[in-house]
DRENSEGU-36146 format. One line per 2 residues: number of its first residue (from 1); their letters; for each residue x, y, z of C-alpha. Coordinates in nm, 2 decimals. Each point is the difference from the previous one (the first is absolute). Example, Ala and Ser with C-alpha at 12.3 -4.5 7.8 and 13.67 -1.06 7.14 Angstrom:
REM residues 2
1	AS	1.23,-0.45,0.78; 0.14,0.34,-0.07
This chain:
REM residues 321
1	MT	-0.01,0.01,0.02; 0.13,0.33,-0.09
3	NV	0.05,0.24,0.30; -0.25,0.26,0.01
5	IN	0.23,0.22,0.17; 0.26,0.21,-0.25
7	TR	0.24,0.16,0.21; 0.07,0.24,-0.22
9	LH	-0.37,0.16,0.03; 0.08,0.11,0.39
11	PI	0.30,0.18,0.17; -0.04,-0.23,0.33
13	EF	0.20,-0.28,0.03; -0.23,-0.31,0.05
15	PK	0.09,-0.35,0.12; -0.02,-0.25,-0.32
17	PT	-0.27,-0.26,-0.01; 0.03,-0.40,0.07
19	MI	-0.25,-0.23,-0.05; -0.08,-0.19,0.31
21	SV	-0.26,-0.31,0.04; -0.23,-0.03,0.24
23	NG	-0.36,-0.17,0.10; -0.03,-0.08,-0.38
25	VE	0.10,0.32,-0.17; 0.31,0.19,-0.09
27	LE	0.03,0.37,0.14; 0.19,0.25,-0.12
29	IF	0.24,0.10,0.34; 0.19,0.32,0.05
31	EA	0.20,-0.03,0.26; 0.30,0.25,0.15
33	GQ	0.18,-0.06,0.35; 0.17,-0.25,0.21
35	RN	-0.14,-0.35,-0.01; -0.04,-0.19,0.32
37	AG	0.05,0.32,0.20; -0.32,-0.07,0.21
39	KP	-0.15,0.31,-0.11; -0.22,-0.09,-0.31
41	LV	-0.24,0.25,-0.14; -0.29,-0.12,-0.26
43	LC	-0.14,0.31,-0.19; -0.33,-0.06,-0.18
45	HG	-0.13,0.24,-0.29; -0.39,0.11,-0.05
47	WP	-0.18,0.02,-0.33; 0.10,0.10,-0.27
49	EH	0.32,-0.01,0.14; 0.32,-0.17,-0.01
51	AF	0.29,-0.09,0.20; 0.18,0.31,-0.13
53	SW	-0.26,0.21,0.21; 0.25,-0.10,0.32
55	RY	0.32,0.19,-0.19; 0.02,0.26,0.22
57	QV	0.01,-0.23,0.33; 0.23,-0.22,-0.11
59	PA	0.34,0.17,0.07; -0.10,0.15,0.33
61	LV	-0.12,-0.35,0.12; 0.32,-0.16,-0.13
63	EA	0.22,0.27,0.17; -0.19,-0.08,0.33
65	GY	0.08,-0.35,-0.02; -0.31,-0.19,-0.17
67	HV	-0.04,-0.27,-0.23; -0.23,0.14,-0.23
69	II	-0.21,-0.24,-0.20; -0.24,0.12,-0.26
71	PN	-0.20,-0.20,-0.23; -0.20,0.05,-0.29
73	QR	-0.31,-0.19,0.12; -0.18,-0.21,-0.21
75	GY	-0.18,0.14,-0.27; 0.25,0.30,-0.03
77	GN	0.35,0.02,-0.22; 0.16,-0.27,-0.08
79	SS	-0.15,-0.26,0.27; -0.24,-0.25,-0.06
81	RP	-0.35,0.10,-0.09; -0.23,-0.30,0.02
83	TE	-0.33,0.01,-0.23; -0.23,-0.14,0.31
85	VT	-0.12,0.26,0.21; -0.01,-0.18,0.27
87	AY	0.37,-0.02,-0.04; 0.02,0.39,0.15
89	DI	-0.20,-0.08,0.36; 0.14,0.09,0.31
91	EQ	0.17,-0.33,0.13; 0.19,0.01,-0.35
93	LT	0.11,0.30,0.01; 0.13,-0.02,0.37
95	GD	0.14,-0.32,-0.07; 0.19,0.17,-0.26
97	LI	0.14,0.22,0.25; 0.08,-0.32,0.24
99	GL	0.17,-0.16,-0.26; 0.25,0.27,0.00
101	LD	0.07,-0.09,0.36; 0.06,-0.31,-0.06
103	HY	0.22,0.08,-0.31; 0.21,0.19,0.16
105	GY	0.03,-0.20,0.36; -0.20,0.27,0.18
107	EE	-0.21,-0.11,0.29; -0.19,0.33,0.00
109	AT	0.04,0.35,-0.15; -0.18,0.38,0.06
111	FV	-0.25,0.02,-0.31; -0.01,0.35,-0.16
113	GH	-0.32,0.05,-0.23; -0.17,0.26,-0.20
115	DW	-0.38,0.03,-0.12; -0.04,-0.34,-0.12
117	GA	0.34,-0.10,0.16; -0.15,0.08,0.32
119	NV	-0.29,-0.18,-0.04; 0.21,-0.32,-0.04
121	VW	0.25,0.10,0.29; -0.29,0.05,0.21
123	SL	-0.13,-0.32,-0.09; 0.35,-0.18,0.11
125	PL	-0.04,-0.02,0.39; -0.32,-0.14,-0.04
127	LH	0.04,-0.27,-0.22; 0.40,-0.06,0.10
129	PN	0.05,0.18,0.33; 0.33,-0.21,0.10
131	RV	0.19,0.15,-0.29; -0.10,0.40,0.04
133	KG	0.23,0.20,0.19; -0.16,0.33,-0.06
135	VI	-0.23,0.17,-0.29; 0.02,0.30,-0.15
137	AL	-0.28,0.13,-0.18; -0.04,0.30,-0.24
139	AL	-0.35,0.13,-0.11; -0.19,-0.27,0.07
141	PY	-0.09,-0.06,0.37; -0.11,-0.34,0.13
143	QL	-0.34,-0.09,-0.16; -0.17,-0.18,0.31
145	RG	-0.21,-0.29,-0.14; -0.35,0.10,0.02
147	EK	-0.32,-0.18,0.00; -0.08,0.00,-0.37
149	PW	0.26,-0.07,-0.30; 0.19,0.30,-0.09
151	IA	-0.17,0.05,-0.35; -0.31,-0.04,0.08
153	FL	0.09,0.29,0.32; 0.16,0.23,-0.28
155	EE	-0.27,-0.04,-0.22; -0.26,0.09,0.26
157	FF	0.18,0.25,0.20; 0.15,0.19,-0.35
159	GS	-0.18,-0.11,-0.26; 0.06,-0.18,-0.33
161	DH	0.23,0.31,-0.09; 0.30,-0.10,0.22
163	YF	0.28,-0.18,-0.21; 0.01,-0.31,0.24
165	VH	-0.36,-0.09,-0.10; 0.02,0.06,-0.37
167	FN	0.32,-0.21,-0.04; -0.21,-0.30,0.16
169	RQ	-0.34,0.12,-0.15; 0.13,0.08,-0.35
171	VG	0.28,-0.25,-0.10; 0.26,0.09,-0.26
173	VA	-0.19,0.33,-0.05; 0.31,0.23,0.18
175	DA	0.26,-0.26,-0.13; -0.04,0.05,-0.31
177	IL	-0.03,0.39,0.00; 0.28,0.01,0.19
179	DK	0.21,-0.23,-0.17; -0.09,0.24,-0.32
181	NT	0.08,0.34,0.20; 0.30,-0.14,0.23
183	PQ	0.24,0.32,-0.04; -0.29,0.23,0.04
185	FL	-0.18,-0.17,0.28; 0.35,-0.03,0.24
187	RN	0.10,0.33,-0.10; -0.35,0.13,0.09
189	MF	0.01,-0.21,0.32; 0.32,0.09,0.13
191	RK	-0.07,0.34,0.10; -0.07,0.16,0.35
193	NV	-0.31,0.00,0.12; -0.19,-0.15,-0.29
195	AL	-0.37,-0.15,0.11; -0.10,-0.35,-0.03
197	SA	-0.34,0.03,-0.04; -0.22,0.15,-0.26
199	PE	-0.38,0.06,-0.10; -0.04,-0.24,-0.27
201	PG	-0.04,-0.34,0.16; 0.32,-0.19,-0.03
203	MA	0.18,0.23,-0.22; 0.26,0.11,0.26
205	MI	0.31,-0.14,-0.12; -0.14,0.01,-0.38
207	NL	-0.03,0.39,0.07; 0.36,-0.02,0.07
209	AK	0.10,-0.20,-0.31; -0.24,0.26,-0.19
211	AQ	0.10,0.31,0.18; 0.20,0.27,-0.28
213	AP	0.09,0.25,0.27; 0.26,-0.03,0.25
215	LG	-0.17,-0.06,0.34; 0.23,0.17,0.24
217	EP	0.41,-0.04,0.06; 0.12,-0.31,-0.09
219	IM	0.24,-0.16,0.26; 0.25,-0.15,-0.25
221	SE	0.20,0.10,-0.27; -0.06,-0.17,-0.36
223	RE	0.30,-0.20,0.05; -0.11,-0.16,0.29
225	LA	-0.41,-0.03,-0.15; 0.21,-0.21,-0.28
227	VF	0.07,-0.26,0.20; -0.37,-0.06,0.14
229	IS	-0.12,0.07,-0.37; 0.24,-0.23,-0.13
231	AF	-0.10,-0.29,0.27; -0.39,0.02,-0.07
233	ES	0.03,0.04,-0.37; 0.18,-0.32,0.02
235	TG	-0.23,-0.18,0.22; -0.33,0.18,-0.03
237	FT	-0.26,0.07,0.34; -0.21,-0.32,-0.03
239	SS	0.27,-0.20,0.24; 0.05,0.29,0.25
241	IN	-0.42,0.08,0.02; -0.06,-0.35,0.09
243	WY	0.14,0.06,0.36; -0.31,0.21,0.02
245	RN	-0.22,-0.29,-0.11; 0.08,-0.23,0.28
247	LD	-0.10,0.24,0.27; -0.33,-0.18,0.08
249	RN	0.19,-0.33,-0.01; 0.27,0.16,0.26
251	WH	-0.30,0.08,0.18; -0.08,-0.39,0.02
253	LL	0.36,-0.07,0.06; 0.07,0.24,0.29
255	AN	-0.32,-0.15,0.20; 0.20,-0.19,0.24
257	AN	0.29,0.27,0.05; 0.09,0.14,0.32
259	PI	-0.12,0.37,-0.10; 0.23,0.16,0.26
261	IQ	0.33,0.07,-0.11; 0.25,-0.06,0.25
263	QP	0.35,0.10,-0.17; 0.12,0.37,0.02
265	AL	-0.09,0.19,-0.26; 0.04,0.35,-0.17
267	MI	-0.28,0.17,-0.19; 0.08,0.30,-0.22
269	YG	-0.28,0.21,-0.16; 0.01,0.27,-0.24
271	DR	-0.22,0.27,0.09; -0.15,0.07,-0.36
273	DM	-0.06,-0.36,-0.08; -0.36,-0.08,-0.02
275	IP	0.06,-0.33,0.14; -0.17,0.08,0.34
277	KF	0.21,-0.03,0.32; -0.14,-0.32,0.24
279	EG	-0.04,0.20,0.35; -0.03,-0.30,0.20
281	LS	0.30,-0.19,-0.13; 0.15,-0.02,0.33
283	KV	-0.29,-0.21,0.11; 0.12,-0.28,-0.24
285	VP	0.36,0.08,-0.02; 0.09,0.08,0.34
287	KV	0.37,0.03,-0.06; -0.07,0.26,-0.30
289	EV	0.15,0.37,-0.03; -0.15,0.22,-0.22
291	VS	0.21,0.26,-0.22; -0.18,0.25,-0.26
293	LD	0.20,0.18,-0.30; -0.13,0.30,-0.20
295	CG	-0.06,-0.19,-0.32; -0.23,-0.20,-0.21
297	HW	-0.02,-0.37,-0.05; 0.35,-0.11,-0.16
299	IQ	0.19,0.11,0.35; 0.31,-0.14,-0.02
301	QE	0.05,0.15,-0.38; -0.14,0.35,0.11
303	LP	0.18,0.02,0.30; 0.28,-0.23,0.01
305	EE	0.23,0.18,0.26; -0.28,0.03,0.26
307	TN	-0.12,-0.37,-0.12; 0.34,-0.12,0.07
309	QA	0.08,0.19,0.33; -0.34,-0.17,0.12
311	IL	0.08,-0.32,-0.08; 0.35,0.01,0.14
313	AW	-0.11,0.16,0.31; -0.23,-0.26,0.09
315	LE	0.23,-0.34,-0.10; 0.28,0.17,0.20
317	QQ	-0.27,0.00,0.30; -0.07,-0.38,-0.08
319	DV	0.35,-0.09,0.00; 0.10,0.13,0.34
321	S	-0.34,-0.11,0.12
């Protein structure tokens, strides 16, 4: 497979990828820092992103002595893209990360996730509590399992215009439009304070794909954006959207999990993000520390220095405790 990162496209040095077999798939892994140093960090990207979204964190974390492991999770980049929708459920996504620990010989690690990556990271203590040293989540707080499956709840609460609902109820529609308009969609998506809702049912992401006028200040250079565009032009969007199509399945899979997360956790919010804060987070994650930064959804790319400071300060506390 062709490496989707062309190092000529950006000035930031990023680790070269390797392919690793775990949990029945091949994952494209970018790693940096000293192996077997006892300080592994696994960084998990969101949607529609790429391991490259952590480019600003790698140098700071390596300098602090951490072994940084960044997968392109299944469905992204050069990682495997199974055709079955159920191949992207939460058991498989968390199983991939546990497989990485086994590959490197680590009993446990601290997991860092942004957006959908945060959802996977929050699920790790529920499904694999003995393998998680700590959790760092950006943008998305812990989603407590309620009485209704998630898609039905979202449809009732937000209506059919919510893109989570549209991805599940109109299978293939958004995929085709995003595939056809990849550069424009990503160029419009990666901007500050872009609304992820729209007045027309199911049209939030489609509107972003078709919008001609810039929708706010871009968060990255054209060279950096080219990495994301190249990746999604190669893969298409269906495999990554299939993560959303497992939300109700995940609700069932987590039915017997202890909902209280006992591991230390850091929750980083963007004050300008449209994702609401979970005011009762400490009731279900008793050892959580909450940090809010003056930015939108793409926290680690919008405010990399502040993000690094928050992460490193929290990690230092954990290392000395």
